[in-house]
C-alpha positions as CSV (number, residue, x, y, z in Angstrom):
1,X,95.8,-40.7,46.1
2,X,99.6,-40.6,46.1
3,X,99.6,-41.8,49.7
4,X,97.6,-44.8,48.6
5,X,100.0,-45.6,45.8
6,X,102.9,-45.4,48.2
7,X,101.2,-47.6,50.8
8,X,100.3,-50.1,48.1
9,X,103.9,-50.2,46.9
10,X,105.2,-50.8,50.4
11,X,102.7,-53.5,51.1
12,X,103.5,-55.3,47.8
13,X,107.2,-55.3,48.5
14,X,106.5,-56.7,52.0
15,X,104.1,-59.3,50.7
16,X,106.7,-60.3,48.1
17,X,109.2,-60.8,50.8
18,X,106.8,-63.0,52.9
19,X,105.9,-65.0,49.8
20,X,109.5,-65.5,48.9
21,X,110.2,-66.9,52.3
22,X,107.2,-69.3,52.3
23,X,107.4,-70.2,48.6
24,X,111.1,-70.1,47.6
25,X,110.4,-71.7,44.2
26,X,108.0,-68.9,43.2
27,X,110.0,-65.9,41.9
28,X,108.3,-62.5,42.3
29,X,110.0,-59.5,40.9
30,X,108.6,-55.9,40.9
31,X,110.8,-53.1,39.7
32,X,110.2,-49.4,40.2
33,X,109.0,-49.2,36.6
34,X,106.3,-51.8,37.3
35,X,105.1,-49.9,40.4
36,X,105.2,-46.5,38.5
37,X,103.2,-48.0,35.6
38,X,100.5,-49.6,37.8
39,X,100.2,-46.3,39.7
40,X,99.9,-44.3,36.5
41,X,97.2,-46.7,35.2
42,X,95.2,-46.5,38.4
43,X,95.5,-42.7,38.7
44,X,94.3,-42.3,35.1
45,X,91.4,-44.8,35.4
46,X,90.0,-43.5,38.8
47,X,88.6,-40.2,37.3
48,X,86.6,-42.3,34.8
49,X,85.3,-44.5,37.7
50,X,84.2,-41.4,39.6
51,X,82.6,-39.6,36.6
52,X,80.1,-42.4,35.7
53,X,78.3,-42.2,39.1
54,X,78.4,-38.3,39.0
55,X,76.6,-38.3,35.6
56,X,74.0,-40.7,36.9
57,X,73.4,-38.5,40.0
58,X,72.9,-35.4,37.9
59,X,69.7,-36.9,36.5
60,X,67.9,-37.3,39.8
61,X,66.5,-34.8,42.3
62,X,69.0,-34.3,45.2
63,X,66.2,-35.0,47.8
64,X,65.7,-38.4,46.2
65,X,69.4,-39.2,46.3
66,X,69.4,-39.0,50.1
67,X,66.1,-40.6,50.7
68,X,66.5,-44.1,52.4
């Protein structure tokens, strides 16, 4: 998960540089605090997003879960 956050941060800085070149009137600023805050929110929300399907899968028979 940390690797994904780092890759996303690197891509966002690269995309901001490309956008600044093509649209010089549009000012995009992203500080380290912004990146850390977004990473913290995503890391804290992802367990909730994984828990909901797990709870639903506990209710059915494992054989039915893998049946096409």
